[in-house]
C-alpha positions as CSV (number, residue, x, y, z in Angstrom):
1,M,-46.8,-66.5,8.3
2,K,-49.8,-66.9,6.1
3,T,-51.5,-69.2,8.7
4,Y,-50.8,-66.7,11.3
5,Y,-52.4,-63.8,9.3
6,D,-55.2,-66.2,8.3
7,N,-55.9,-66.8,12.1
8,G,-55.7,-63.3,13.2
9,L,-57.7,-61.9,10.8
10,K,-60.5,-64.4,11.8
11,E,-60.5,-63.8,15.4
12,D,-63.0,-60.9,16.4
13,N,-60.8,-59.7,19.7
14,T,-57.5,-59.7,18.0
15,A,-54.5,-57.1,18.4
16,L,-54.0,-58.1,14.6
17,R,-56.2,-55.6,12.5
18,F,-55.8,-55.2,8.9
19,P,-59.0,-53.8,7.7
20,S,-58.4,-54.2,3.9
21,F,-57.1,-57.8,4.0
22,K,-59.6,-60.8,4.2
23,N,-56.8,-63.5,4.6
24,G,-53.1,-63.8,4.8
25,D,-52.6,-63.8,0.9
26,G,-53.2,-60.1,1.0
27,V,-50.6,-59.5,3.4
28,Q,-48.1,-61.7,1.8
29,K,-48.9,-59.7,-1.5
30,L,-48.4,-56.2,0.0
31,V,-44.9,-57.5,1.6
32,A,-43.9,-59.0,-1.6
33,S,-44.6,-55.5,-3.3
34,M,-41.9,-53.9,-1.1
35,P,-38.4,-53.6,-2.6
36,D,-35.7,-55.8,-0.9
37,D,-33.1,-53.2,-0.2
38,Q,-29.8,-53.9,0.7
39,A,-29.4,-50.3,2.1
40,L,-30.6,-51.3,5.6
41,G,-27.2,-52.3,6.3
42,E,-26.2,-55.3,8.1
43,W,-27.7,-56.4,11.8
44,E,-25.4,-55.6,14.7
45,L,-25.2,-57.5,17.9
46,H,-24.8,-55.3,20.9
47,T,-24.5,-56.2,24.7
48,L,-25.4,-54.2,27.6
49,E,-22.8,-54.7,30.3
50,D,-23.8,-52.3,33.0
51,M,-27.4,-53.0,33.9
52,K,-27.4,-51.4,37.3
53,W,-30.4,-49.0,36.2
54,N,-32.6,-52.2,36.0
55,D,-32.8,-54.4,39.0
56,N,-34.6,-57.0,37.2
57,H,-31.6,-57.9,34.9
58,Q,-28.6,-58.5,36.7
59,C,-26.8,-60.2,33.8
60,P,-25.7,-58.6,30.6
61,S,-28.6,-58.2,28.2
62,K,-28.1,-58.8,24.2
63,Y,-29.9,-57.3,21.4
64,W,-29.6,-57.0,17.7
65,S,-30.2,-53.6,15.8
66,Q,-29.9,-51.7,12.3
67,D,-28.9,-48.2,11.7
68,I,-32.4,-46.4,12.4
69,I,-31.7,-43.6,10.0
70,K,-31.1,-46.0,7.0
71,S,-34.4,-48.2,8.2
72,V,-36.5,-44.9,8.0
73,R,-35.2,-44.1,4.8
74,W,-36.2,-47.5,3.5
75,L,-39.5,-47.3,5.1
76,M,-40.2,-44.0,3.4
77,R,-39.4,-45.5,-0.2
78,Q,-42.2,-48.3,0.2
79,P,-44.8,-48.0,-2.3
80,A,-47.1,-49.8,0.2
81,Y,-46.7,-47.0,2.5
82,A,-47.1,-44.1,-0.2
83,K,-50.7,-43.4,0.4
84,H,-50.5,-43.0,4.1
85,L,-47.4,-40.6,4.3
86,I,-48.0,-37.2,5.2
87,F,-44.9,-34.5,4.4
88,A,-46.6,-31.3,5.1
89,P,-48.3,-29.8,8.1
90,Q,-52.1,-29.8,8.0
91,R,-54.7,-27.7,9.6
92,C,-57.6,-29.9,10.7
93,F,-61.1,-28.4,11.8
94,N,-64.1,-30.0,13.3
95,S,-67.7,-29.6,11.8
96,N,-68.9,-27.4,14.5
97,T,-70.0,-23.6,13.8
98,P,-67.7,-21.7,14.2
99,P,-65.1,-24.5,13.5
100,K,-62.4,-25.5,16.1
101,R,-59.0,-26.3,15.1
102,L,-58.3,-30.1,16.0
103,Y,-54.9,-31.0,17.1
104,T,-54.9,-35.0,16.5
105,E,-51.8,-36.0,14.9
106,M,-48.0,-34.8,14.9
107,H,-48.5,-33.2,11.7
108,T,-51.5,-31.2,12.6
109,A,-49.7,-29.1,15.0
110,D,-48.1,-25.9,14.7
């Protein structure tokens, strides 16, 4: 994984963007700081038998999943994300005179 991040961070036109990291070591340190929690539960294998809604996939489709509520709870407890989380609505305004209210993210709406 470190080589993957190193290569991705060196490329100019990549979808992999980590502005605060210079190499894969920083990414690995961030991931290592996240507590390994068993609260996510086990991975479950599911099979979609009825694929009539999708003409491109006639045979059954298999996928793995975890409980989404447990996953969100786990993500919300991670120290690496703490400074990026917003728990209350905010009113944002532009710098014009008179200022106009901006609706840019979910937490800036009414």
